[in-house]
C-alpha positions in Angstrom: 119.9 94.2 114.4 120.5 98.0 114.7 120.7 98.8 110.9 117.4 99.9 109.4 116.8 98.6 106.0 113.9 97.6 103.7 114.2 94.4 101.7 113.6 94.6 97.9 111.5 91.5 97.7 107.9 92.3 97.9 108.1 95.9 96.5 105.3 96.7 94.0 104.6 98.9 91.0 101.1 100.2 90.1 99.5 102.8 87.9 96.4 105.0 87.9 94.7 107.3 85.4 95.1 111.1 85.7 91.9 112.5 86.9 92.6 116.2 86.4 96.0 116.2 88.2 95.3 113.6 90.8 95.4 109.8 90.6 92.5 107.6 90.2 92.4 104.1 91.6 95.7 102.4 91.3 96.0 99.1 89.4 99.0 96.8 90.4 101.3 95.5 87.7 102.0 91.9 88.6 105.3 89.8 88.5 107.7 92.9 88.7 111.3 92.4 89.3 114.3 94.9 89.8 112.5 98.2 90.4 114.4 101.3 89.5 113.4 104.5 91.3 113.5 107.9 89.6 116.8 109.2 88.2 115.9 112.8 88.6 118.5 115.5 88.3 118.7 119.3 88.5 120.3 121.5 85.9 123.0 123.9 86.8 122.7 127.6 85.9 126.2 129.0 85.4 126.6 132.5 86.9 130.4 133.0 86.8 131.5 136.5 85.9 134.4 138.8 86.4 132.9 139.9 89.8 132.6 136.4 91.3 133.9 136.3 94.8 137.1 134.5 95.7 137.8 133.5 92.0 135.1 130.8 92.4 132.5 129.6 89.9 129.0 130.8 90.8 126.2 128.4 90.2 122.5 128.1 90.9 119.9 125.3 90.6 118.2 125.1 87.4 115.3 123.2 85.8 114.6 119.7 87.1 114.7 116.7 84.8 112.2 114.3 86.4 113.9 111.4 84.8 112.6 107.9 84.4 111.6 105.0 86.4 111.7 101.3 85.4 111.3 97.8 86.2 111.4 94.3 84.7 108.6 91.9 84.8 108.1 88.2 84.1 106.1 88.1 80.8 102.4 87.4 81.1 100.1 87.8 78.1 97.4 89.6 80.2 99.8 92.0 81.9 101.6 92.7 78.6 98.4 93.3 76.8 97.5 96.0 79.4 100.9 97.6 79.2 100.9 97.5 75.4 97.5 99.2 75.4 99.0 102.1 77.5 102.1 102.3 75.4 101.7 105.2 72.9 98.1 106.0 73.9 98.9 109.6 74.3 97.8 109.7 78.1 99.7 110.6 81.3 99.3 108.2 84.2 100.4 108.2 87.7 102.9 105.6 88.6 103.6 104.3 92.2 106.4 102.4 93.5 105.6 100.9 96.9 108.4 99.5 99.0 108.3 96.8 101.8 108.7 99.4 104.5 105.6 101.2 103.2 107.4 104.0 101.6 106.2 105.2 98.2 107.4 107.2 95.2 104.7 108.6 93.0 105.0 110.6 89.8 103.2 111.4 86.6 104.5 110.0 83.3 104.0 107.9 80.3 105.1 104.4 79.4 107.9 105.0 76.9 109.3 101.4 76.5 108.1 97.9 77.0 110.0 95.4 74.9 109.7 91.7 75.4 113.2 90.1 75.9 113.5 86.4 75.2 116.3 84.0 76.1 116.9 80.7 74.4 117.6 78.5 77.4 116.3 78.2 81.0 114.8 81.6 81.4 111.3 83.1 81.1 110.4 85.9 78.8 110.9 89.3 80.4 109.6 92.7 79.7 111.8 95.8 80.4 109.5 98.7 81.2 110.5 102.4 81.3 108.4 105.4 82.2 109.3 109.0 81.2 108.3 111.2 84.1 106.5 114.4 83.4 106.5 115.9 86.9 108.5 115.9 90.0 108.5 112.6 91.9 107.0 112.7 95.4 108.6 110.4 98.1 106.6 109.5 101.2 108.4 107.7 103.9 106.8 104.5 105.4 107.2 103.2 108.8 
């Protein structure tokens, strides 16, 4: 096969305490599903004026909105107790998404949502987690 790809199954999420701007030891979060990488965006500074060349709008990059990351996980009381303890504790953590090709995305942020979602029939309880990022995500390519 000539197309390079990385399978989603086997990807991981972990977190670490912020030790003065660098992550401490990462702790894995078990039973995650459907990991969503950062939805970062850059604002647009509008510069258009009466002297703008060629009657074109002038723009420049503005402030970055780091965005959010998220994932679902199969409910477990021990994992949920850990996450619920982090939720609203006032601390920034480092969050790492590790993909099956060894690539990672690391960013600081805080857990902003972790509701338990239950279904009536034939499904496990799920937790939908979201982290509000407070700094630019860093992507490191794997192998």
